[in-house]
PyMOL Python script that loads the backbone (N, CA, C, O; Angstrom):
from pymol import cmd

cmd.read_pdbstr("""\
ATOM      1  N   MET A   1       0.893  -1.195  -0.081  1.00  0.00           N
ATOM      2  CA  MET A   1       0.147  -0.270  -0.270  1.00  0.00           C
ATOM      3  C   MET A   1       1.104   1.189  -0.048  1.00  0.00           C
ATOM      4  O   MET A   1       2.267   1.200   0.355  1.00  0.00           O
ATOM      5  N   LYS A   2       0.314   2.337  -0.407  1.00  0.00           N
ATOM      6  CA  LYS A   2       1.502   3.768  -0.767  1.00  0.00           C
ATOM      7  C   LYS A   2       0.985   4.447   0.526  1.00  0.00           C
ATOM      8  O   LYS A   2      -0.162   4.379   0.968  1.00  0.00           O
ATOM      9  N   VAL A   3       1.888   5.019   0.978  1.00  0.00           N
ATOM     10  CA  VAL A   3       1.673   5.653   2.364  1.00  0.00           C
ATOM     11  C   VAL A   3       2.536   6.939   2.120  1.00  0.00           C
ATOM     12  O   VAL A   3       3.662   7.007   1.626  1.00  0.00           O
ATOM     13  N   SER A   4       1.430   8.310   2.764  1.00  0.00           N
ATOM     14  CA  SER A   4       2.330   9.340   3.020  1.00  0.00           C
ATOM     15  C   SER A   4       1.743   9.785   4.586  1.00  0.00           C
ATOM     16  O   SER A   4       0.642   9.519   5.069  1.00  0.00           O
ATOM     17  N   ILE A   5       2.864  10.547   5.187  1.00  0.00           N
ATOM     18  CA  ILE A   5       3.082  11.115   6.536  1.00  0.00           C
ATOM     19  C   ILE A   5       3.291  12.256   6.187  1.00  0.00           C
ATOM     20  O   ILE A   5       4.343  12.337   5.553  1.00  0.00           O
ATOM     21  N   LEU A   6       2.801  13.134   6.300  1.00  0.00           N
ATOM     22  CA  LEU A   6       2.843  14.914   6.372  1.00  0.00           C
ATOM     23  C   LEU A   6       2.985  15.340   7.585  1.00  0.00           C
ATOM     24  O   LEU A   6       2.606  14.882   8.663  1.00  0.00           O
ATOM     25  N   THR A   7       3.638  16.372   7.264  1.00  0.00           N
ATOM     26  CA  THR A   7       3.291  17.536   8.432  1.00  0.00           C
ATOM     27  C   THR A   7       3.813  18.798   7.399  1.00  0.00           C
ATOM     28  O   THR A   7       3.774  18.528   6.199  1.00  0.00           O
ATOM     29  N   PRO A   8       4.267  20.069   7.761  1.00  0.00           N
ATOM     30  CA  PRO A   8       4.092  20.697   6.767  1.00  0.00           C
ATOM     31  C   PRO A   8       5.248  20.428   5.669  1.00  0.00           C
ATOM     32  O   PRO A   8       5.439  21.147   4.689  1.00  0.00           O
ATOM     33  N   LYS A   9       5.979  19.282   5.995  1.00  0.00           N
ATOM     34  CA  LYS A   9       6.710  18.537   5.057  1.00  0.00           C
ATOM     35  C   LYS A   9       6.840  17.261   5.179  1.00  0.00           C
ATOM     36  O   LYS A   9       6.417  16.705   6.193  1.00  0.00           O
ATOM     37  N   ALA A  10       7.321  16.706   4.381  1.00  0.00           N
ATOM     38  CA  ALA A  10       6.905  14.683   3.841  1.00  0.00           C
ATOM     39  C   ALA A  10       7.325  14.538   4.943  1.00  0.00           C
ATOM     40  O   ALA A  10       7.541  15.690   5.320  1.00  0.00           O
ATOM     41  N   LEU A  11       7.664  13.687   5.945  1.00  0.00           N
ATOM     42  CA  LEU A  11       7.932  12.235   6.820  1.00  0.00           C
ATOM     43  C   LEU A  11       8.353  11.236   6.028  1.00  0.00           C
ATOM     44  O   LEU A  11       9.569  11.058   5.970  1.00  0.00           O
ATOM     45  N   TYR A  12       7.671  10.569   5.429  1.00  0.00           N
ATOM     46  CA  TYR A  12       7.713   9.461   4.986  1.00  0.00           C
ATOM     47  C   TYR A  12       7.056   9.329   3.633  1.00  0.00           C
ATOM     48  O   TYR A  12       5.913   9.773   3.745  1.00  0.00           O
ATOM     49  N   GLU A  13       7.258   8.962   2.554  1.00  0.00           N
ATOM     50  CA  GLU A  13       6.225   8.866   1.430  1.00  0.00           C
ATOM     51  C   GLU A  13       7.182   7.482   0.962  1.00  0.00           C
ATOM     52  O   GLU A  13       8.401   7.382   1.107  1.00  0.00           O
ATOM     53  N   GLY A  14       6.347   6.564   0.422  1.00  0.00           N
ATOM     54  CA  GLY A  14       6.930   5.196   0.411  1.00  0.00           C
ATOM     55  C   GLY A  14       5.591   3.740   0.308  1.00  0.00           C
ATOM     56  O   GLY A  14       4.375   3.803   0.495  1.00  0.00           O
ATOM     57  N   GLN A  15       6.087   3.069   0.101  1.00  0.00           N
ATOM     58  CA  GLN A  15       5.224   1.643   0.517  1.00  0.00           C
ATOM     59  C   GLN A  15       5.522   0.742   1.759  1.00  0.00           C
ATOM     60  O   GLN A  15       6.613   0.412   2.224  1.00  0.00           O
ATOM     61  N   ALA A  16       4.682   0.539   2.031  1.00  0.00           N
ATOM     62  CA  ALA A  16       4.053  -0.200   3.634  1.00  0.00           C
ATOM     63  C   ALA A  16       3.930  -1.315   3.498  1.00  0.00           C
ATOM     64  O   ALA A  16       3.419  -1.627   2.422  1.00  0.00           O
ATOM     65  N   LYS A  17       4.299  -2.457   4.436  1.00  0.00           N
ATOM     66  CA  LYS A  17       3.140  -4.111   4.607  1.00  0.00           C
ATOM     67  C   LYS A  17       2.740  -3.334   5.677  1.00  0.00           C
ATOM     68  O   LYS A  17       1.695  -2.823   5.274  1.00  0.00           O
ATOM     69  N   ALA A  18       2.992  -2.848   7.062  1.00  0.00           N
ATOM     70  CA  ALA A  18       2.131  -2.153   8.106  1.00  0.00           C
ATOM     71  C   ALA A  18       2.223  -1.052   8.825  1.00  0.00           C
ATOM     72  O   ALA A  18       3.148  -0.240   8.854  1.00  0.00           O
ATOM     73  N   ILE A  19       1.005  -1.056   9.533  1.00  0.00           N
ATOM     74  CA  ILE A  19       1.097   0.716   9.843  1.00  0.00           C
ATOM     75  C   ILE A  19       0.444   0.660  11.465  1.00  0.00           C
ATOM     76  O   ILE A  19      -0.645   0.143  11.711  1.00  0.00           O
ATOM     77  N   ILE A  20       1.096   1.125  12.226  1.00  0.00           N
ATOM     78  CA  ILE A  20       0.130   1.051  13.628  1.00  0.00           C
ATOM     79  C   ILE A  20      -0.085   2.499  14.082  1.00  0.00           C
ATOM     80  O   ILE A  20       1.015   3.048  14.131  1.00  0.00           O
ATOM     81  N   MET A  21      -0.891   3.174  14.368  1.00  0.00           N
ATOM     82  CA  MET A  21      -1.592   4.131  14.410  1.00  0.00           C
ATOM     83  C   MET A  21      -1.891   4.435  15.807  1.00  0.00           C
ATOM     84  O   MET A  21      -2.211   3.372  16.339  1.00  0.00           O
ATOM     85  N   PRO A  22      -1.944   5.630  16.850  1.00  0.00           N
ATOM     86  CA  PRO A  22      -2.497   5.933  17.734  1.00  0.00           C
ATOM     87  C   PRO A  22      -3.743   6.685  17.735  1.00  0.00           C
ATOM     88  O   PRO A  22      -3.689   7.912  17.654  1.00  0.00           O
ATOM     89  N   ASP A  23      -5.133   5.936  17.838  1.00  0.00           N
ATOM     90  CA  ASP A  23      -5.984   6.382  17.796  1.00  0.00           C
ATOM     91  C   ASP A  23      -6.273   6.952  18.934  1.00  0.00           C
ATOM     92  O   ASP A  23      -5.315   7.123  19.687  1.00  0.00           O
ATOM     93  N   SER A  24      -7.416   7.336  19.329  1.00  0.00           N
ATOM     94  CA  SER A  24      -7.945   7.945  20.434  1.00  0.00           C
ATOM     95  C   SER A  24      -7.798   6.953  22.173  1.00  0.00           C
ATOM     96  O   SER A  24      -7.223   7.084  23.254  1.00  0.00           O
ATOM     97  N   GLU A  25      -8.775   5.944  21.455  1.00  0.00           N
ATOM     98  CA  GLU A  25      -8.656   4.652  22.405  1.00  0.00           C
ATOM     99  C   GLU A  25      -8.373   3.564  22.339  1.00  0.00           C
ATOM    100  O   GLU A  25      -8.788   2.544  22.888  1.00  0.00           O
ATOM    101  N   VAL A  26      -7.251   3.886  21.277  1.00  0.00           N
ATOM    102  CA  VAL A  26      -6.840   2.117  20.729  1.00  0.00           C
ATOM    103  C   VAL A  26      -5.643   2.138  19.773  1.00  0.00           C
ATOM    104  O   VAL A  26      -5.297   3.110  19.101  1.00  0.00           O
ATOM    105  N   ASN A  27      -5.010   0.834  19.807  1.00  0.00           N
ATOM    106  CA  ASN A  27      -3.688   1.253  18.341  1.00  0.00           C
ATOM    107  C   ASN A  27      -4.526   0.646  17.421  1.00  0.00           C
ATOM    108  O   ASN A  27      -4.718  -0.569  17.367  1.00  0.00           O
ATOM    109  N   LEU A  28      -5.164   1.698  16.500  1.00  0.00           N
ATOM    110  CA  LEU A  28      -5.128   1.104  14.634  1.00  0.00           C
ATOM    111  C   LEU A  28      -4.013   0.226  14.229  1.00  0.00           C
ATOM    112  O   LEU A  28      -2.922   0.794  14.170  1.00  0.00           O
ATOM    113  N   GLU A  29      -4.042  -1.245  13.888  1.00  0.00           N
ATOM    114  CA  GLU A  29      -3.411  -1.319  12.658  1.00  0.00           C
ATOM    115  C   GLU A  29      -3.526  -1.714  11.329  1.00  0.00           C
ATOM    116  O   GLU A  29      -4.257  -2.647  10.994  1.00  0.00           O
ATOM    117  N   VAL A  30      -2.682  -0.903  10.353  1.00  0.00           N
ATOM    118  CA  VAL A  30      -3.022  -1.248   8.867  1.00  0.00           C
ATOM    119  C   VAL A  30      -2.812  -1.725   7.912  1.00  0.00           C
ATOM    120  O   VAL A  30      -2.341  -0.995   7.039  1.00  0.00           O
ATOM    121  N   LEU A  31      -3.054  -3.203   7.584  1.00  0.00           N
ATOM    122  CA  LEU A  31      -2.816  -3.558   6.963  1.00  0.00           C
ATOM    123  C   LEU A  31      -2.820  -3.881   5.026  1.00  0.00           C
ATOM    124  O   LEU A  31      -3.810  -3.211   4.732  1.00  0.00           O
ATOM    125  N   ASP A  32      -2.389  -4.385   3.888  1.00  0.00           N
ATOM    126  CA  ASP A  32      -2.347  -3.966   2.714  1.00  0.00           C
ATOM    127  C   ASP A  32      -4.064  -4.269   2.556  1.00  0.00           C
ATOM    128  O   ASP A  32      -4.554  -5.185   3.217  1.00  0.00           O
ATOM    129  N   ARG A  33      -4.743  -3.611   1.831  1.00  0.00           N
ATOM    130  CA  ARG A  33      -5.912  -3.557   1.324  1.00  0.00           C
ATOM    131  C   ARG A  33      -7.110  -3.748   2.369  1.00  0.00           C
ATOM    132  O   ARG A  33      -8.139  -4.420   2.303  1.00  0.00           O
ATOM    133  N   HIS A  34      -6.491  -2.744   3.545  1.00  0.00           N
ATOM    134  CA  HIS A  34      -7.575  -2.815   4.021  1.00  0.00           C
ATOM    135  C   HIS A  34      -8.928  -1.660   3.740  1.00  0.00           C
ATOM    136  O   HIS A  34      -8.886  -0.823   2.839  1.00  0.00           O
ATOM    137  N   ALA A  35      -9.940  -1.794   4.571  1.00  0.00           N
ATOM    138  CA  ALA A  35     -10.838  -1.118   4.751  1.00  0.00           C
ATOM    139  C   ALA A  35     -10.769   0.826   4.726  1.00  0.00           C
ATOM    140  O   ALA A  35      -9.929   1.586   5.208  1.00  0.00           O
ATOM    141  N   PRO A  36     -11.867   1.068   4.053  1.00  0.00           N
ATOM    142  CA  PRO A  36     -11.795   2.273   3.737  1.00  0.00           C
ATOM    143  C   PRO A  36     -12.357   2.614   5.638  1.00  0.00           C
ATOM    144  O   PRO A  36     -13.116   2.094   6.457  1.00  0.00           O
ATOM    145  N   LEU A  37     -11.144   4.126   5.550  1.00  0.00           N
ATOM    146  CA  LEU A  37     -11.011   4.500   7.265  1.00  0.00           C
ATOM    147  C   LEU A  37     -10.847   5.971   7.290  1.00  0.00           C
ATOM    148  O   LEU A  37      -9.967   6.649   6.759  1.00  0.00           O
ATOM    149  N   ILE A  38     -12.137   6.436   8.206  1.00  0.00           N
ATOM    150  CA  ILE A  38     -11.007   8.188   8.470  1.00  0.00           C
ATOM    151  C   ILE A  38     -10.717   8.041   9.838  1.00  0.00           C
ATOM    152  O   ILE A  38     -11.621   7.343  10.298  1.00  0.00           O
ATOM    153  N   SER A  39      -9.588   8.465  11.093  1.00  0.00           N
ATOM    154  CA  SER A  39     -10.084   8.070  12.123  1.00  0.00           C
ATOM    155  C   SER A  39      -8.628   9.740  12.737  1.00  0.00           C
ATOM    156  O   SER A  39      -7.532  10.021  12.252  1.00  0.00           O
ATOM    157  N   ALA A  40      -9.272  10.279  13.704  1.00  0.00           N
ATOM    158  CA  ALA A  40      -8.491  11.326  14.310  1.00  0.00           C
ATOM    159  C   ALA A  40      -7.207  10.345  14.905  1.00  0.00           C
ATOM    160  O   ALA A  40      -7.507   9.152  14.943  1.00  0.00           O
ATOM    161  N   LEU A  41      -5.897  10.665  15.347  1.00  0.00           N
ATOM    162  CA  LEU A  41      -4.529  10.450  16.028  1.00  0.00           C
ATOM    163  C   LEU A  41      -4.915  10.929  17.062  1.00  0.00           C
ATOM    164  O   LEU A  41      -5.710  11.868  17.055  1.00  0.00           O
ATOM    165  N   SER A  42      -4.327  10.262  18.463  1.00  0.00           N
ATOM    166  CA  SER A  42      -3.927  11.257  19.271  1.00  0.00           C
ATOM    167  C   SER A  42      -2.074  10.783  19.756  1.00  0.00           C
ATOM    168  O   SER A  42      -1.381   9.967  19.147  1.00  0.00           O
ATOM    169  N   LYS A  43      -1.683  11.539  20.919  1.00  0.00           N
ATOM    170  CA  LYS A  43      -0.418  11.970  21.112  1.00  0.00           C
ATOM    171  C   LYS A  43       0.141   9.907  21.229  1.00  0.00           C
ATOM    172  O   LYS A  43      -0.528   8.966  21.657  1.00  0.00           O
ATOM    173  N   GLY A  44       1.355   9.914  20.736  1.00  0.00           N
ATOM    174  CA  GLY A  44       1.983   8.900  20.718  1.00  0.00           C
ATOM    175  C   GLY A  44       2.789   8.118  19.497  1.00  0.00           C
ATOM    176  O   GLY A  44       3.782   8.825  19.326  1.00  0.00           O
ATOM    177  N   THR A  45       2.831   7.424  18.913  1.00  0.00           N
ATOM    178  CA  THR A  45       3.871   6.353  18.351  1.00  0.00           C
ATOM    179  C   THR A  45       3.049   5.853  17.033  1.00  0.00           C
ATOM    180  O   THR A  45       2.263   4.906  17.040  1.00  0.00           O
ATOM    181  N   ILE A  46       3.513   7.016  15.397  1.00  0.00           N
ATOM    182  CA  ILE A  46       3.076   5.972  14.410  1.00  0.00           C
ATOM    183  C   ILE A  46       4.468   5.205  13.765  1.00  0.00           C
ATOM    184  O   ILE A  46       5.548   5.679  13.411  1.00  0.00           O
ATOM    185  N   GLN A  47       4.001   3.948  13.775  1.00  0.00           N
ATOM    186  CA  GLN A  47       4.849   2.444  13.339  1.00  0.00           C
ATOM    187  C   GLN A  47       4.985   2.024  12.088  1.00  0.00           C
ATOM    188  O   GLN A  47       3.914   2.257  11.528  1.00  0.00           O
ATOM    189  N   LEU A  48       5.586   1.627  11.495  1.00  0.00           N
ATOM    190  CA  LEU A  48       5.661   1.425   9.756  1.00  0.00           C
ATOM    191  C   LEU A  48       6.374   0.234   9.613  1.00  0.00           C
ATOM    192  O   LEU A  48       7.216  -0.201  10.399  1.00  0.00           O
ATOM    193  N   THR A  49       6.022  -0.233   8.650  1.00  0.00           N
ATOM    194  CA  THR A  49       7.004  -1.635   8.412  1.00  0.00           C
ATOM    195  C   THR A  49       7.068  -1.299   7.100  1.00  0.00           C
ATOM    196  O   THR A  49       6.092  -0.926   6.450  1.00  0.00           O
ATOM    197  N   ASP A  50       8.428  -1.439   6.582  1.00  0.00           N
ATOM    198  CA  ASP A  50       8.141  -0.813   4.434  1.00  0.00           C
ATOM    199  C   ASP A  50       8.226  -2.072   4.046  1.00  0.00           C
ATOM    200  O   ASP A  50       8.165  -3.004   4.847  1.00  0.00           O
ATOM    201  N   GLU A  51       8.399  -2.243   2.570  1.00  0.00           N
ATOM    202  CA  GLU A  51       8.576  -3.600   1.864  1.00  0.00           C
ATOM    203  C   GLU A  51       9.644  -4.188   2.379  1.00  0.00           C
ATOM    204  O   GLU A  51       9.603  -5.408   2.539  1.00  0.00           O
ATOM    205  N   LYS A  52      10.733  -3.506   2.718  1.00  0.00           N
ATOM    206  CA  LYS A  52      11.666  -4.079   3.239  1.00  0.00           C
ATOM    207  C   LYS A  52      11.890  -4.817   4.100  1.00  0.00           C
ATOM    208  O   LYS A  52      12.736  -5.703   3.981  1.00  0.00           O
ATOM    209  N   GLY A  53      11.169  -4.629   5.206  1.00  0.00           N
ATOM    210  CA  GLY A  53      10.562  -5.382   6.545  1.00  0.00           C
ATOM    211  C   GLY A  53      11.208  -4.447   7.741  1.00  0.00           C
ATOM    212  O   GLY A  53      11.030  -4.584   8.951  1.00  0.00           O
ATOM    213  N   GLU A  54      12.180  -3.249   6.917  1.00  0.00           N
ATOM    214  CA  GLU A  54      12.579  -2.135   7.830  1.00  0.00           C
ATOM    215  C   GLU A  54      11.577  -1.263   9.049  1.00  0.00           C
ATOM    216  O   GLU A  54      10.420  -1.342   8.636  1.00  0.00           O
ATOM    217  N   LYS A  55      11.606  -0.561  10.232  1.00  0.00           N
ATOM    218  CA  LYS A  55      10.807  -0.394  11.097  1.00  0.00           C
ATOM    219  C   LYS A  55      11.208   1.256  11.334  1.00  0.00           C
ATOM    220  O   LYS A  55      12.292   1.780  11.587  1.00  0.00           O
ATOM    221  N   HIS A  56       9.692   1.900  11.116  1.00  0.00           N
ATOM    222  CA  HIS A  56      10.418   3.550  10.843  1.00  0.00           C
ATOM    223  C   HIS A  56       9.193   3.652  11.880  1.00  0.00           C
ATOM    224  O   HIS A  56       8.132   3.033  11.817  1.00  0.00           O
ATOM    225  N   LYS A  57       9.734   4.894  13.169  1.00  0.00           N
ATOM    226  CA  LYS A  57       8.973   5.370  14.170  1.00  0.00           C
ATOM    227  C   LYS A  57       8.651   6.929  14.319  1.00  0.00           C
ATOM    228  O   LYS A  57       9.615   7.695  14.313  1.00  0.00           O
ATOM    229  N   PHE A  58       7.527   7.384  14.434  1.00  0.00           N
ATOM    230  CA  PHE A  58       7.201   8.753  14.398  1.00  0.00           C
ATOM    231  C   PHE A  58       6.207   9.347  15.273  1.00  0.00           C
ATOM    232  O   PHE A  58       5.008   9.079  15.188  1.00  0.00           O
ATOM    233  N   SER A  59       6.831  10.352  16.322  1.00  0.00           N
ATOM    234  CA  SER A  59       6.705  10.502  17.427  1.00  0.00           C
ATOM    235  C   SER A  59       5.262  11.881  17.022  1.00  0.00           C
ATOM    236  O   SER A  59       5.438  12.955  16.447  1.00  0.00           O
ATOM    237  N   ILE A  60       4.399  11.513  17.380  1.00  0.00           N
ATOM    238  CA  ILE A  60       3.126  12.739  17.177  1.00  0.00           C
ATOM    239  C   ILE A  60       2.660  13.236  18.153  1.00  0.00           C
ATOM    240  O   ILE A  60       2.727  12.731  19.274  1.00  0.00           O
ATOM    241  N   LYS A  61       2.113  14.305  17.877  1.00  0.00           N
ATOM    242  CA  LYS A  61       0.818  15.046  18.783  1.00  0.00           C
ATOM    243  C   LYS A  61      -0.372  14.729  18.619  1.00  0.00           C
ATOM    244  O   LYS A  61      -0.917  14.170  19.571  1.00  0.00           O
ATOM    245  N   ASN A  62      -0.920  14.897  17.763  1.00  0.00           N
ATOM    246  CA  ASN A  62      -2.100  14.215  17.230  1.00  0.00           C
ATOM    247  C   ASN A  62      -2.224  14.582  15.363  1.00  0.00           C
ATOM    248  O   ASN A  62      -1.384  15.278  14.792  1.00  0.00           O
ATOM    249  N   GLY A  63      -3.102  14.123  14.844  1.00  0.00           N
ATOM    250  CA  GLY A  63      -3.259  13.924  13.734  1.00  0.00           C
ATOM    251  C   GLY A  63      -4.386  13.328  13.153  1.00  0.00           C
ATOM    252  O   GLY A  63      -5.362  13.072  13.857  1.00  0.00           O
ATOM    253  N   PHE A  64      -4.367  12.963  11.433  1.00  0.00           N
ATOM    254  CA  PHE A  64      -5.785  12.698  11.049  1.00  0.00           C
ATOM    255  C   PHE A  64      -5.270  11.474  10.539  1.00  0.00           C
ATOM    256  O   PHE A  64      -4.066  11.661  10.363  1.00  0.00           O
ATOM    257  N   ALA A  65      -5.609  10.209  10.185  1.00  0.00           N
ATOM    258  CA  ALA A  65      -5.610   9.552   8.844  1.00  0.00           C
ATOM    259  C   ALA A  65      -6.490   8.666   8.005  1.00  0.00           C
ATOM    260  O   ALA A  65      -7.350   8.012   8.596  1.00  0.00           O
ATOM    261  N   GLU A  66      -6.381   8.569   6.738  1.00  0.00           N
ATOM    262  CA  GLU A  66      -7.389   8.628   6.112  1.00  0.00           C
ATOM    263  C   GLU A  66      -6.817   7.495   5.511  1.00  0.00           C
ATOM    264  O   GLU A  66      -5.592   7.531   5.389  1.00  0.00           O
ATOM    265  N   VAL A  67      -7.614   6.150   4.965  1.00  0.00           N
ATOM    266  CA  VAL A  67      -7.320   5.086   4.342  1.00  0.00           C
ATOM    267  C   VAL A  67      -8.131   4.675   3.091  1.00  0.00           C
ATOM    268  O   VAL A  67      -9.248   4.245   3.379  1.00  0.00           O
ATOM    269  N   LEU A  68      -7.833   4.703   1.749  1.00  0.00           N
ATOM    270  CA  LEU A  68      -8.929   4.548   0.735  1.00  0.00           C
ATOM    271  C   LEU A  68      -8.279   4.430  -0.193  1.00  0.00           C
ATOM    272  O   LEU A  68      -7.553   5.229  -0.783  1.00  0.00           O
ATOM    273  N   LYS A  69      -8.607   3.030  -0.428  1.00  0.00           N
ATOM    274  CA  LYS A  69      -8.291   2.791  -2.254  1.00  0.00           C
ATOM    275  C   LYS A  69      -6.609   2.294  -2.295  1.00  0.00           C
ATOM    276  O   LYS A  69      -5.802   2.389  -3.220  1.00  0.00           O
ATOM    277  N   ASN A  70      -6.423   1.672  -0.765  1.00  0.00           N
ATOM    278  CA  ASN A  70      -5.187   0.782  -0.347  1.00  0.00           C
ATOM    279  C   ASN A  70      -3.934   1.974  -1.070  1.00  0.00           C
ATOM    280  O   ASN A  70      -3.201   1.783  -2.041  1.00  0.00           O
ATOM    281  N   GLU A  71      -4.052   3.274  -0.132  1.00  0.00           N
ATOM    282  CA  GLU A  71      -3.335   4.045  -0.071  1.00  0.00           C
ATOM    283  C   GLU A  71      -3.554   4.566   1.666  1.00  0.00           C
ATOM    284  O   GLU A  71      -4.616   4.151   2.129  1.00  0.00           O
ATOM    285  N   VAL A  72      -2.986   5.121   2.322  1.00  0.00           N
ATOM    286  CA  VAL A  72      -3.021   5.952   3.633  1.00  0.00           C
ATOM    287  C   VAL A  72      -2.271   7.284   3.627  1.00  0.00           C
ATOM    288  O   VAL A  72      -1.082   7.533   3.426  1.00  0.00           O
ATOM    289  N   SER A  73      -3.651   8.318   3.995  1.00  0.00           N
ATOM    290  CA  SER A  73      -2.783   9.746   3.899  1.00  0.00           C
ATOM    291  C   SER A  73      -2.500   9.864   5.762  1.00  0.00           C
ATOM    292  O   SER A  73      -3.244   9.249   6.527  1.00  0.00           O
ATOM    293  N   ILE A  74      -1.755  10.420   6.095  1.00  0.00           N
ATOM    294  CA  ILE A  74      -1.449  10.668   7.571  1.00  0.00           C
ATOM    295  C   ILE A  74      -1.004  11.855   7.250  1.00  0.00           C
ATOM    296  O   ILE A  74      -0.112  12.051   6.425  1.00  0.00           O
ATOM    297  N   LEU A  75      -2.082  13.424   8.398  1.00  0.00           N
ATOM    298  CA  LEU A  75      -1.496  14.633   8.410  1.00  0.00           C
ATOM    299  C   LEU A  75      -1.213  14.856   9.778  1.00  0.00           C
ATOM    300  O   LEU A  75      -2.362  14.899  10.218  1.00  0.00           O
ATOM    301  N   VAL A  76      -0.457  15.030  10.771  1.00  0.00           N
ATOM    302  CA  VAL A  76       0.077  14.952  11.758  1.00  0.00           C
ATOM    303  C   VAL A  76       1.061  16.246  11.656  1.00  0.00           C
ATOM    304  O   VAL A  76       1.764  16.802  10.811  1.00  0.00           O
ATOM    305  N   ARG A  77       0.559  16.444  13.507  1.00  0.00           N
ATOM    306  CA  ARG A  77       1.628  17.357  14.276  1.00  0.00           C
ATOM    307  C   ARG A  77       2.968  16.736  14.898  1.00  0.00           C
ATOM    308  O   ARG A  77       2.848  15.802  15.690  1.00  0.00           O
ATOM    309  N   VAL A  78       3.825  17.063  14.676  1.00  0.00           N
ATOM    310  CA  VAL A  78       4.704  16.286  15.476  1.00  0.00           C
ATOM    311  C   VAL A  78       4.831  16.711  16.839  1.00  0.00           C
ATOM    312  O   VAL A  78       4.246  17.566  17.504  1.00  0.00           O
ATOM    313  N   LEU A  79       6.005  15.659  17.151  1.00  0.00           N
ATOM    314  CA  LEU A  79       6.376  16.291  18.934  1.00  0.00           C
ATOM    315  C   LEU A  79       7.559  17.296  18.698  1.00  0.00           C
ATOM    316  O   LEU A  79       8.056  17.899  19.649  1.00  0.00           O
TER     317      LEU A  79
END
""", "prot")
cmd.dss("prot")
cmd.show_as("cartoon", "prot")
cmd.util.cbc("prot")
cmd.orient("prot")
């Protein structure tokens, strides 16, 4: 799935196998071909596994995520 994590600049743009994001109640895990979703994100860490299996972590203050047609767009404020 294609992933974009944006602040005023791009933190990450590329392909990913899995993303774990901090929702207001639980951590959301998004995998390939996930159902459409829009969610507000809370303070925490976005954990992303890229196609090579490498882990990436981004600490965020808050934000929003949209999953649609195997594309994930995340707009966040970073800590």
